[in-house]
N, C-alpha and C positions, 0 to 999 in steps of 0.2 A: 464468574471469574474463570479465566482460562488457565488450564494447567500447562506448565512448561513443556511437558511431553507432547501434548496436543499441538502446541505452537510449533515445536520442533518438526513434528511430522508434517504439518501444513506447509511450513516454509520449505522443507526438503522435497516433499512429494508433489504438492500442488503448485508451488511457485518455482520448483526446480533449482533451488539454491544448492550449490555445491561447496558451501563453506565447510572447512574442516570441523570435526566434532568438537574440538576444544572451544570453538567460537560459541557453541550452544551452552557452555557452562554458565553463561550470564544471559538471562532473558528478563527484560523489563517490559511489561505491557501496561499502558495507560489507557483509560477509557474516557470517551466523550471529551476530546481535546478540541477546544475552540481555536481555530487557525486565524480567522478574521471575523468580521461581522456577518459574513455570508456562509462560511464553511466551518463545520465541525466534523472532526474525524470520529468514527466509531472507535477506532483504536490507533494508537501509535506504539509501535513495537521496536525495541532496541535489542538486537541480537549481537552480543559480545562486543558492543561498542564499535562494530564494523559494518553492520547492516541495519539500515533504518527502513522501517515499513510504515507507510501511511495507509490506513484502511478507511475508505469512504463508502458509506452505504446509501445508495440512491437508485431509484427506478425512473428518475426524471431526466430525459434527454436534454431538455432546455437548461436545467441546472448544470449539467455537464458542459454544455456549450459555453455557458457564462463563467464557469469556475474551474474546470479541470486544468487548463493551462496555467492559471495563477497558482493552483495547488501544487502542481509539479515544480514550478519555479521556486515556490516557498520551500518545498521539500529539498530541492537541490541545494538551495542556499543553506538550509539547516545541515544537510549532509556535509557540505564543504566546511562550514564554520565549526562543526563539532568533530570533524575528523573521521567521519564514516567513509567506508570504501564504496558503498552502493546505496541506492534508494530504490525501493520497490513500492509503487503505488498500486494498491489493490482496490478495485471498484467491486463492491458486493451488491448484487442485484437479482431480482427475479426475472428481469427482462434482458437476458444475456445477449441475444442476437441484436436487438435494437441498440442497446448500450454499447456493445462491442464495436459496431460499425462507427458510431459517432466518436467514441473514445479513441479508437485507433487512428482515425483521421486527424483528430486534434493532436494526438501524440506524434504522428509522423511529420506534421507540418510545424511543430513547435520549435521556435528559434531558441537556442540556448541550451537545449538538452544535449546529453552526451551518452556514450556507450555504457555508462555506469548508472543510468536511470532506466528502470524497467516498468512496464505497465501490464497489469493482469486484470482480467475480468473474471469474476468467480460467482458461481451460483450461490445465492444466499443460504440455502439449506446446507451446502457443503461447508460454508464458513461457520454456520451455527453449530456444527458438530464439535467445534473447538470448545464450546461452552459445557460440554458433557464431562 
């Protein structure tokens, strides 16, 4: 289980979120969320009902090629329907270089994304520190 202080530090330091402190008074982190038949999130995090974070854990470039664009569009839809300001999609991996190139290409060419959707590729061990 992740501590709210660790989540706050990760969101601010690693993801670069500049949300005001009062937003972090409410943090809800759900584990192993099934998005569809193909994709499950490691975590879905709600920061102050303003920031929605999807955390996907994968080292498989082919999985990303087939599912990342769908995941981002599903997250964007949830963001809009639930009244969040932003969506951050975090891909946690041990293969940062390989995954980053593929993920960023998919993200750049995705139709329907906007400036309130952000993609982050994070080293697995950095993310696992949240569990401490």
